[in-house]
Structure formats: C-alpha cells, structure tokens
N, C-alpha and C positions, 0 to 999 in steps of 0.2 A: 448561877446567883454565885457571888464569893462568898466564902466561909468570915463568919463574923472576926472581924480584927482588934489587937490584943493595942491597946492603944497607950500606951509606957513599950513597950517593941516596934510600935511606927516612933512616935515620937525620936528611940532612939534611928533607925534606919535612915529617917529624915535624918536627921540632927548627922549622920555622919556620913551618907551618900548623897546626901541631897542642899540639906543648903549652902554647900561648898556655890554653889551656882542659882539658887532663889529663897525667897525674904518671902514667908507667906502673910502680916500683919497688910492690914489696911491705908495705903499710901505707903507701901514696905517701897525702896527701893529697883529696882530689875538689876538683878546681876548680869552674869553670862547666860540666864536665860530670864522670864520675865516673876515678876511677882504671880503668887498663886493662889497669890488671899481674891476669893468670889468667882473660882473661876469652875470652876461645877455647876453644869446646865451650861457654860457658857461654850462658845464658839469658835475651835481650836484660830491663833491667829488675831484674835483680839482683846491680848491688854491693851489699851493707849500706853500708848511713847515704849514700846517693845520692836525692835526692826526682827518679826520674824521671815525667814526661806519663804519665796512662793508658794513653795508645795503644800509646807503648814497651811499657809491665809486661804489658801483653795483647795482643800481637803474635804468642810465640809463638817472636818467631825466636832458633835457635841458631846461633854465632855461630862461623862456619870463617872455608874462606876459598872460598866461592860465596857466602854472605850478604855478609861482606863486604865485595868488591870492589860489590856491586852496591848494598849500601847507600852506601859513599864519591859513586859515581857520584850520587844524586841520593836525599839520605840526606831532605825529603820529603817523594818520593813513592814511596819505597819506606815508611817509616814514615806511613800517615796518621792525621795528626788526627783524630781524633773529636771 
C-alpha cells in the first residue's frame, strides 16, 4: 500500500509534470494524453474519444492505487508496446 499523499505537493507535481498532457475536470478536453476525470477504477484505454495505443487498450489494467504508482514509475515498462 502506498504512503499517504500530500495534496499540495501532489497538485504542484500534477501542474508541473502532468497538466501539459492531461486535463482532470469532468468533460475536459483530451490533450496529448486523455482527460483523467473518473479514471480511478476504470480499465486502461477506455476514455471515450481518445485514441489509445493497441497495447494500452489490450493491457486489461484497472486503474487503482497499486497499478497507477507502478505505471508512473515506468510507463513503458508497465505497458509494453506490442
């Protein structure tokens, strides 16, 4: 189980490292990466209107605490391109 997070630090990290490619608000636009609203508990590759890689769609990953942190550590290792 992951350590408890720090909301302020997390918001800063998201703003500097993630927001260039992702939005998080309901109905937000996709950018280089998909909108992340509601992704927790959703299967990878399932956001409507976003063009995912075949490997991402076929991965079967359900986004949650363990899978997200492993993915963020090394996305290319976690979802291998076929």
